[in-house]
N, CA, C and O atoms as a CHARMM CRD file, in Angstrom:
* protein
*
  272
    1    1 MET  N    178.41300-123.02600-147.26800 PROA 1      0.00000
    2    1 MET  CA   177.20400-123.31900-146.37400 PROA 1      0.00000
    3    1 MET  C    177.19300-124.86600-145.93900 PROA 1      0.00000
    4    1 MET  O    177.44000-125.77700-146.73000 PROA 1      0.00000
    5    2 SER  N    176.89400-125.04000-144.65700 PROA 2      0.00000
    6    2 SER  CA   176.91900-126.51300-144.33100 PROA 2      0.00000
    7    2 SER  C    175.55800-127.08900-144.82800 PROA 2      0.00000
    8    2 SER  O    174.64100-126.34500-145.17500 PROA 2      0.00000
    9    3 SER  N    175.46800-128.49800-144.84800 PROA 3      0.00000
   10    3 SER  CA   174.10400-129.14600-145.06200 PROA 3      0.00000
   11    3 SER  C    173.11300-128.88100-144.37000 PROA 3      0.00000
   12    3 SER  O    172.07100-128.57200-144.94900 PROA 3      0.00000
   13    4 PRO  N    173.16200-128.92600-142.98200 PROA 4      0.00000
   14    4 PRO  CA   171.87900-128.70800-142.30200 PROA 4      0.00000
   15    4 PRO  C    171.53600-127.18400-142.26600 PROA 4      0.00000
   16    4 PRO  O    170.41000-126.85700-141.89000 PROA 4      0.00000
   17    5 THR  N    172.43500-126.24300-142.63300 PROA 5      0.00000
   18    5 THR  CA   171.87100-124.81000-143.12200 PROA 5      0.00000
   19    5 THR  C    171.06400-124.91100-144.21400 PROA 5      0.00000
   20    5 THR  O    169.93000-124.43300-144.24700 PROA 5      0.00000
   21    6 LYS  N    171.69200-125.63700-145.31100 PROA 6      0.00000
   22    6 LYS  CA   171.32600-125.60600-146.83100 PROA 6      0.00000
   23    6 LYS  C    169.53900-126.26500-146.29700 PROA 6      0.00000
   24    6 LYS  O    168.47700-125.82200-146.73600 PROA 6      0.00000
   25    7 SER  N    169.68000-127.28100-145.37000 PROA 7      0.00000
   26    7 SER  CA   168.19200-127.83600-145.40300 PROA 7      0.00000
   27    7 SER  C    167.15700-126.94800-144.52100 PROA 7      0.00000
   28    7 SER  O    165.96800-126.84700-144.82300 PROA 7      0.00000
   29    8 ARG  N    167.67900-126.39000-143.52600 PROA 8      0.00000
   30    8 ARG  CA   166.95900-125.17400-142.90700 PROA 8      0.00000
   31    8 ARG  C    166.28400-124.14800-143.75000 PROA 8      0.00000
   32    8 ARG  O    165.11500-123.77400-143.65400 PROA 8      0.00000
   33    9 VAL  N    167.54200-123.59600-144.90800 PROA 9      0.00000
   34    9 VAL  CA   166.84700-122.64800-145.75700 PROA 9      0.00000
   35    9 VAL  C    165.89600-123.23100-146.72600 PROA 9      0.00000
   36    9 VAL  O    164.92600-122.65200-147.21400 PROA 9      0.00000
   37   10 ALA  N    166.29900-124.49600-146.96000 PROA 10     0.00000
   38   10 ALA  CA   165.13700-124.98700-148.22400 PROA 10     0.00000
   39   10 ALA  C    163.72600-125.37300-147.39200 PROA 10     0.00000
   40   10 ALA  O    162.68200-125.48300-148.03400 PROA 10     0.00000
   41   11 GLU  N    163.73700-125.55800-146.04800 PROA 11     0.00000
   42   11 GLU  CA   162.42800-125.73600-145.33800 PROA 11     0.00000
   43   11 GLU  C    161.96700-124.52100-145.10600 PROA 11     0.00000
   44   11 GLU  O    160.75000-124.36100-145.01400 PROA 11     0.00000
   45   12 ALA  N    162.79200-123.51300-144.97600 PROA 12     0.00000
   46   12 ALA  CA   162.05000-121.90700-144.62400 PROA 12     0.00000
   47   12 ALA  C    161.49700-121.53300-146.17300 PROA 12     0.00000
   48   12 ALA  O    160.32100-121.17200-146.22800 PROA 12     0.00000
   49   13 ARG  N    162.05900-121.57700-147.10500 PROA 13     0.00000
   50   13 ARG  CA   161.64400-121.53600-148.46600 PROA 13     0.00000
   51   13 ARG  C    160.22800-122.26100-148.69900 PROA 13     0.00000
   52   13 ARG  O    159.24700-121.62500-149.08200 PROA 13     0.00000
   53   14 ALA  N    160.20600-123.31800-148.49900 PROA 14     0.00000
   54   14 ALA  CA   159.05300-124.21000-148.77200 PROA 14     0.00000
   55   14 ALA  C    157.82900-123.67900-147.83600 PROA 14     0.00000
   56   14 ALA  O    156.68200-123.45000-148.21800 PROA 14     0.00000
   57   15 GLU  N    158.26800-123.56300-146.72900 PROA 15     0.00000
   58   15 GLU  CA   157.31800-122.58000-145.90400 PROA 15     0.00000
   59   15 GLU  C    156.58700-121.56100-146.32000 PROA 15     0.00000
   60   15 GLU  O    155.37100-121.41400-146.44800 PROA 15     0.00000
   61   16 LEU  N    157.77500-120.67100-146.57200 PROA 16     0.00000
   62   16 LEU  CA   157.05100-119.41700-147.30100 PROA 16     0.00000
   63   16 LEU  C    156.32900-119.33800-148.38700 PROA 16     0.00000
   64   16 LEU  O    155.48700-118.45000-148.51900 PROA 16     0.00000
   65   17 GLU  N    156.54300-120.18600-149.23900 PROA 17     0.00000
   66   17 GLU  CA   155.94300-120.51500-150.51100 PROA 17     0.00000
   67   17 GLU  C    154.61000-120.96400-150.23600 PROA 17     0.00000
   68   17 GLU  O    153.67200-120.46300-150.85600 PROA 17     0.00000
   69   18 ASN  N    154.44800-121.73900-149.48500 PROA 18     0.00000
   70   18 ASN  CA   153.13400-122.28700-148.95500 PROA 18     0.00000
   71   18 ASN  C    152.39600-121.45700-148.15900 PROA 18     0.00000
   72   18 ASN  O    151.18200-121.65700-148.18000 PROA 18     0.00000
   73   19 THR  N    152.85900-120.46900-147.37400 PROA 19     0.00000
   74   19 THR  CA   152.17300-119.34300-146.93500 PROA 19     0.00000
   75   19 THR  C    151.48400-118.35100-147.86200 PROA 19     0.00000
   76   19 THR  O    150.33300-117.93000-147.74400 PROA 19     0.00000
   77   20 LEU  N    152.48300-118.00900-148.91900 PROA 20     0.00000
   78   20 LEU  CA   152.28900-117.02400-149.84900 PROA 20     0.00000
   79   20 LEU  C    151.18700-117.80700-150.73000 PROA 20     0.00000
   80   20 LEU  O    150.41300-117.04700-151.31200 PROA 20     0.00000
   81   21 ASP  N    151.02400-118.85400-150.88600 PROA 21     0.00000
   82   21 ASP  CA   149.96200-119.68200-151.89200 PROA 21     0.00000
   83   21 ASP  C    148.48600-119.55500-151.14000 PROA 21     0.00000
   84   21 ASP  O    147.41200-119.42900-151.72900 PROA 21     0.00000
   85   22 ALA  N    148.67100-119.61500-149.77700 PROA 22     0.00000
   86   22 ALA  CA   147.50600-119.60200-148.85300 PROA 22     0.00000
   87   22 ALA  C    146.98900-118.23000-149.15100 PROA 22     0.00000
   88   22 ALA  O    145.94800-118.03500-149.77900 PROA 22     0.00000
   89   23 ILE  N    147.62800-117.44900-148.75500 PROA 23     0.00000
   90   23 ILE  CA   147.33300-115.93300-148.96900 PROA 23     0.00000
   91   23 ILE  C    146.88600-115.63900-150.40800 PROA 23     0.00000
   92   23 ILE  O    145.88400-114.92600-150.46500 PROA 23     0.00000
   93   24 GLU  N    147.32600-115.96900-151.40200 PROA 24     0.00000
   94   24 GLU  CA   147.00400-115.84900-152.54000 PROA 24     0.00000
   95   24 GLU  C    145.58800-116.15800-152.94200 PROA 24     0.00000
   96   24 GLU  O    144.73600-115.48200-153.51800 PROA 24     0.00000
   97   25 ASP  N    145.59300-117.54000-152.40400 PROA 25     0.00000
   98   25 ASP  CA   144.12100-118.31300-152.48200 PROA 25     0.00000
   99   25 ASP  C    142.88100-117.45700-151.66000 PROA 25     0.00000
  100   25 ASP  O    141.73000-117.36100-152.08700 PROA 25     0.00000
  101   26 LYS  N    143.27500-116.98700-150.65900 PROA 26     0.00000
  102   26 LYS  CA   142.47900-116.20400-149.46500 PROA 26     0.00000
  103   26 LYS  C    141.86200-114.94500-150.43200 PROA 26     0.00000
  104   26 LYS  O    140.68400-114.64900-150.63100 PROA 26     0.00000
  105   27 LEU  N    142.91900-114.41100-150.88000 PROA 27     0.00000
  106   27 LEU  CA   142.57200-112.86300-151.69200 PROA 27     0.00000
  107   27 LEU  C    142.38500-113.01300-152.94600 PROA 27     0.00000
  108   27 LEU  O    142.45200-112.02900-153.68200 PROA 27     0.00000
  109   28 ASN  N    142.12500-114.21700-153.42300 PROA 28     0.00000
  110   28 ASN  CA   141.79500-114.47800-155.11900 PROA 28     0.00000
  111   28 ASN  C    140.26700-114.45800-155.07400 PROA 28     0.00000
  112   28 ASN  O    139.63600-115.46100-154.74000 PROA 28     0.00000
  113   29 LEU  N    139.61100-113.17600-155.45400 PROA 29     0.00000
  114   29 LEU  CA   138.09100-113.27600-155.25200 PROA 29     0.00000
  115   29 LEU  C    137.32400-114.14400-156.31000 PROA 29     0.00000
  116   29 LEU  O    136.28700-114.74700-156.03400 PROA 29     0.00000
  117   30 ARG  N    138.04700-114.15800-157.80500 PROA 30     0.00000
  118   30 ARG  CA   137.37000-114.76600-158.88700 PROA 30     0.00000
  119   30 ARG  C    137.58900-116.20400-158.40800 PROA 30     0.00000
  120   30 ARG  O    136.74400-117.05500-158.68300 PROA 30     0.00000
  121   31 LYS  N    138.65400-116.50600-157.72300 PROA 31     0.00000
  122   31 LYS  CA   138.89800-117.85300-157.65200 PROA 31     0.00000
  123   31 LYS  C    137.97100-118.36300-156.76600 PROA 31     0.00000
  124   31 LYS  O    137.28800-119.31400-157.14500 PROA 31     0.00000
  125   32 ARG  N    137.80100-117.86700-155.54800 PROA 32     0.00000
  126   32 ARG  CA   136.92300-118.23700-154.52700 PROA 32     0.00000
  127   32 ARG  C    135.33400-118.20700-155.16100 PROA 32     0.00000
  128   32 ARG  O    134.57700-119.16700-155.01400 PROA 32     0.00000
  129   33 VAL  N    135.01000-117.17900-155.76000 PROA 33     0.00000
  130   33 VAL  CA   133.52200-117.01800-156.38900 PROA 33     0.00000
  131   33 VAL  C    133.37800-118.41900-157.45700 PROA 33     0.00000
  132   33 VAL  O    132.41900-119.19000-157.41200 PROA 33     0.00000
  133   34 THR  N    134.51000-118.54900-158.37800 PROA 34     0.00000
  134   34 THR  CA   134.13900-119.77700-159.13600 PROA 34     0.00000
  135   34 THR  C    134.18800-121.27200-158.22400 PROA 34     0.00000
  136   34 THR  O    133.31700-122.11900-158.41900 PROA 34     0.00000
  137   35 SER  N    135.00400-121.43700-157.48100 PROA 35     0.00000
  138   35 SER  CA   134.74400-122.35700-156.55200 PROA 35     0.00000
  139   35 SER  C    133.61900-122.58600-155.66700 PROA 35     0.00000
  140   35 SER  O    133.18800-123.72700-155.49900 PROA 35     0.00000
  141   36 SER  N    133.10700-121.56300-155.08300 PROA 36     0.00000
  142   36 SER  CA   131.71900-121.48600-154.54500 PROA 36     0.00000
  143   36 SER  C    130.54500-121.89600-155.37900 PROA 36     0.00000
  144   36 SER  O    129.70100-122.73700-155.07200 PROA 36     0.00000
  145   37 TYR  N    130.61200-121.11100-156.59200 PROA 37     0.00000
  146   37 TYR  CA   129.37600-121.47000-157.76200 PROA 37     0.00000
  147   37 TYR  C    129.48800-122.90700-158.21800 PROA 37     0.00000
  148   37 TYR  O    128.46300-123.55700-158.42300 PROA 37     0.00000
  149   38 GLN  N    130.91500-123.52800-158.41800 PROA 38     0.00000
  150   38 GLN  CA   130.96100-124.88800-159.06500 PROA 38     0.00000
  151   38 GLN  C    130.69200-125.73600-157.74900 PROA 38     0.00000
  152   38 GLN  O    130.25200-126.87100-157.93300 PROA 38     0.00000
  153   39 ALA  N    130.87300-125.38000-156.63700 PROA 39     0.00000
  154   39 ALA  CA   130.37800-126.32400-155.36500 PROA 39     0.00000
  155   39 ALA  C    128.88600-126.20100-155.34500 PROA 39     0.00000
  156   39 ALA  O    128.29800-127.28100-155.30900 PROA 39     0.00000
  157   40 ASN  N    128.15400-125.13500-155.36100 PROA 40     0.00000
  158   40 ASN  CA   126.74300-124.94500-155.15100 PROA 40     0.00000
  159   40 ASN  C    126.23400-123.88000-155.83900 PROA 40     0.00000
  160   40 ASN  O    126.24300-122.79400-155.26100 PROA 40     0.00000
  161   41 PRO  N    125.70300-123.96600-157.16700 PROA 41     0.00000
  162   41 PRO  CA   125.14100-122.95400-158.17900 PROA 41     0.00000
  163   41 PRO  C    123.97600-122.64300-157.62600 PROA 41     0.00000
  164   41 PRO  O    123.73700-121.45800-157.85800 PROA 41     0.00000
  165   42 VAL  N    123.13100-123.15400-156.99700 PROA 42     0.00000
  166   42 VAL  CA   121.61400-122.70300-156.71600 PROA 42     0.00000
  167   42 VAL  C    121.53100-121.29600-155.96000 PROA 42     0.00000
  168   42 VAL  O    120.78000-120.41700-156.38000 PROA 42     0.00000
  169   43 PRO  N    122.30800-121.12200-154.86300 PROA 43     0.00000
  170   43 PRO  CA   122.21900-119.69500-154.36900 PROA 43     0.00000
  171   43 PRO  C    122.60800-118.75900-155.36800 PROA 43     0.00000
  172   43 PRO  O    121.87000-117.79000-155.55300 PROA 43     0.00000
  173   44 TRP  N    123.67200-118.89200-156.06100 PROA 44     0.00000
  174   44 TRP  CA   124.01600-117.78500-157.25500 PROA 44     0.00000
  175   44 TRP  C    123.05500-117.64300-158.18700 PROA 44     0.00000
  176   44 TRP  O    122.86400-116.48300-158.55400 PROA 44     0.00000
  177   45 ILE  N    122.36500-118.52400-158.69900 PROA 45     0.00000
  178   45 ILE  CA   121.18400-118.69100-159.29300 PROA 45     0.00000
  179   45 ILE  C    120.08600-117.66500-159.03000 PROA 45     0.00000
  180   45 ILE  O    119.65000-116.77900-159.76500 PROA 45     0.00000
  181   46 ILE  N    119.77300-118.00100-157.85600 PROA 46     0.00000
  182   46 ILE  CA   118.65800-117.54100-156.85400 PROA 46     0.00000
  183   46 ILE  C    118.88700-115.98700-156.81700 PROA 46     0.00000
  184   46 ILE  O    118.02000-115.17700-157.14500 PROA 46     0.00000
  185   47 GLY  N    120.01600-115.69500-156.42800 PROA 47     0.00000
  186   47 GLY  CA   120.57700-114.48500-156.04300 PROA 47     0.00000
  187   47 GLY  C    120.52100-113.44300-157.60400 PROA 47     0.00000
  188   47 GLY  O    120.03600-112.31700-157.70500 PROA 47     0.00000
  189   48 ALA  N    121.05900-114.11200-158.47700 PROA 48     0.00000
  190   48 ALA  CA   121.04400-113.42400-159.92600 PROA 48     0.00000
  191   48 ALA  C    119.46900-113.23100-160.41600 PROA 48     0.00000
  192   48 ALA  O    119.30000-112.20000-161.06700 PROA 48     0.00000
  193   49 ALA  N    118.37700-113.99100-160.22700 PROA 49     0.00000
  194   49 ALA  CA   117.08800-113.79300-160.36600 PROA 49     0.00000
  195   49 ALA  C    116.53200-112.82400-159.33500 PROA 49     0.00000
  196   49 ALA  O    115.66700-112.05000-159.74500 PROA 49     0.00000
  197   50 VAL  N    116.87400-112.75400-158.13700 PROA 50     0.00000
  198   50 VAL  CA   116.28900-111.93900-157.41700 PROA 50     0.00000
  199   50 VAL  C    116.64200-110.41300-157.62300 PROA 50     0.00000
  200   50 VAL  O    115.92300-109.42800-157.45000 PROA 50     0.00000
  201   51 ALA  N    117.91400-110.49800-158.02800 PROA 51     0.00000
  202   51 ALA  CA   118.69100-109.20500-158.53700 PROA 51     0.00000
  203   51 ALA  C    118.06000-108.40500-159.82800 PROA 51     0.00000
  204   51 ALA  O    117.97800-107.20000-160.06700 PROA 51     0.00000
  205   52 ALA  N    117.58000-109.76100-160.68100 PROA 52     0.00000
  206   52 ALA  CA   117.06900-109.31800-161.93300 PROA 52     0.00000
  207   52 ALA  C    115.46900-108.63600-161.81500 PROA 52     0.00000
  208   52 ALA  O    115.09700-107.60000-162.36600 PROA 52     0.00000
  209   53 ILE  N    114.85200-109.31900-161.14600 PROA 53     0.00000
  210   53 ILE  CA   113.18600-109.08400-160.74500 PROA 53     0.00000
  211   53 ILE  C    113.83100-107.51100-160.02600 PROA 53     0.00000
  212   53 ILE  O    113.61000-106.54900-160.76100 PROA 53     0.00000
  213   54 ALA  N    114.46700-107.22700-158.90700 PROA 54     0.00000
  214   54 ALA  CA   114.68200-106.04900-158.35300 PROA 54     0.00000
  215   54 ALA  C    114.75500-104.75400-159.60000 PROA 54     0.00000
  216   54 ALA  O    114.07800-103.72600-159.61300 PROA 54     0.00000
  217   55 VAL  N    115.55700-105.08800-160.37000 PROA 55     0.00000
  218   55 VAL  CA   116.01500-104.20600-161.45800 PROA 55     0.00000
  219   55 VAL  C    114.76700-103.87700-162.07800 PROA 55     0.00000
  220   55 VAL  O    114.26300-102.75700-161.98800 PROA 55     0.00000
  221   56 ALA  N    114.13900-105.05900-162.85400 PROA 56     0.00000
  222   56 ALA  CA   113.10100-104.87300-163.84600 PROA 56     0.00000
  223   56 ALA  C    112.00400-104.04600-162.56600 PROA 56     0.00000
  224   56 ALA  O    111.41800-103.03300-162.94800 PROA 56     0.00000
  225   57 GLY  N    111.83600-104.39500-161.48000 PROA 57     0.00000
  226   57 GLY  CA   111.16200-103.64400-160.71300 PROA 57     0.00000
  227   57 GLY  C    111.00400-102.01600-160.53200 PROA 57     0.00000
  228   57 GLY  O    110.04400-101.24600-160.49700 PROA 57     0.00000
  229   58 VAL  N    112.41900-101.88100-160.43600 PROA 58     0.00000
  230   58 VAL  CA   112.65700-100.50200-160.39200 PROA 58     0.00000
  231   58 VAL  C    112.31800 -99.89100-161.49200 PROA 58     0.00000
  232   58 VAL  O    111.57700 -98.91000-161.44200 PROA 58     0.00000
  233   59 VAL  N    112.80800-100.37400-162.67900 PROA 59     0.00000
  234   59 VAL  CA   112.60800 -99.64400-163.91100 PROA 59     0.00000
  235   59 VAL  C    111.12400 -99.61800-164.30600 PROA 59     0.00000
  236   59 VAL  O    110.65100 -98.58900-164.78900 PROA 59     0.00000
  237   60 ALA  N    110.48200-100.55500-164.14500 PROA 60     0.00000
  238   60 ALA  CA   109.02700-100.38600-164.24600 PROA 60     0.00000
  239   60 ALA  C    108.47600 -99.45700-163.50700 PROA 60     0.00000
  240   60 ALA  O    107.63800 -98.72500-164.03400 PROA 60     0.00000
  241   61 TRP  N    108.85800 -99.27000-162.00800 PROA 61     0.00000
  242   61 TRP  CA   108.31600 -98.27200-160.99600 PROA 61     0.00000
  243   61 TRP  C    108.76300 -96.71700-161.65200 PROA 61     0.00000
  244   61 TRP  O    107.99400 -95.76200-161.54300 PROA 61     0.00000
  245   62 ALA  N    109.96200 -96.61500-162.27100 PROA 62     0.00000
  246   62 ALA  CA   110.42300 -95.27700-162.46600 PROA 62     0.00000
  247   62 ALA  C    109.57400 -94.95300-163.84100 PROA 62     0.00000
  248   62 ALA  O    109.27800 -93.77500-164.03900 PROA 62     0.00000
  249   63 ILE  N    109.04900 -96.24300-165.08300 PROA 63     0.00000
  250   63 ILE  CA   108.38600 -95.62700-166.11500 PROA 63     0.00000
  251   63 ILE  C    107.08300 -95.32400-165.77600 PROA 63     0.00000
  252   63 ILE  O    106.54900 -94.29800-166.19700 PROA 63     0.00000
  253   64 LEU  N    106.39000 -96.28200-164.90200 PROA 64     0.00000
  254   64 LEU  CA   105.01300 -96.21500-164.82400 PROA 64     0.00000
  255   64 LEU  C    104.42300 -95.46800-163.82800 PROA 64     0.00000
  256   64 LEU  O    103.19500 -95.53300-163.77700 PROA 64     0.00000
  257   65 SER  N    105.20600 -94.51000-162.71800 PROA 65     0.00000
  258   65 SER  CA   105.05700 -93.96900-161.64600 PROA 65     0.00000
  259   65 SER  C    104.48600 -92.39800-162.22000 PROA 65     0.00000
  260   65 SER  O    104.95300 -91.80300-163.19100 PROA 65     0.00000
  261   66 ASP  N    103.71000 -92.07200-161.61500 PROA 66     0.00000
  262   66 ASP  CA   103.18100 -90.36600-162.00700 PROA 66     0.00000
  263   66 ASP  C    103.66700 -89.23500-161.36000 PROA 66     0.00000
  264   66 ASP  O    102.96300 -88.47300-160.69600 PROA 66     0.00000
  265   67 ASP  N    105.07500 -89.09500-161.57800 PROA 67     0.00000
  266   67 ASP  CA   105.81400 -88.22100-160.84400 PROA 67     0.00000
  267   67 ASP  C    106.01600 -87.10800-161.78000 PROA 67     0.00000
  268   67 ASP  O    107.16200 -86.65900-161.78000 PROA 67     0.00000
  269   68 ASP  N    105.23900 -86.59800-162.51800 PROA 68     0.00000
  270   68 ASP  CA   105.12400 -85.30200-163.56600 PROA 68     0.00000
  271   68 ASP  C    105.29500 -84.27600-162.92800 PROA 68     0.00000
  272   68 ASP  O    105.25400 -83.18300-163.49300 PROA 68     0.00000
């Protein structure tokens, strides 16, 4: 193979590697969630608190309702 061909192959490989890395970053949910939480944890904390209150409310409703 000539030098220009090797250079084009190396460029194509580098471009493919960058594309695959970008796809992996886009599809890696754990990495995206961790990044989002580290950037701004307040919405995550509020969401968890709301979910916990909702679950507690459903449990309390199920226990205390008069559906005998």
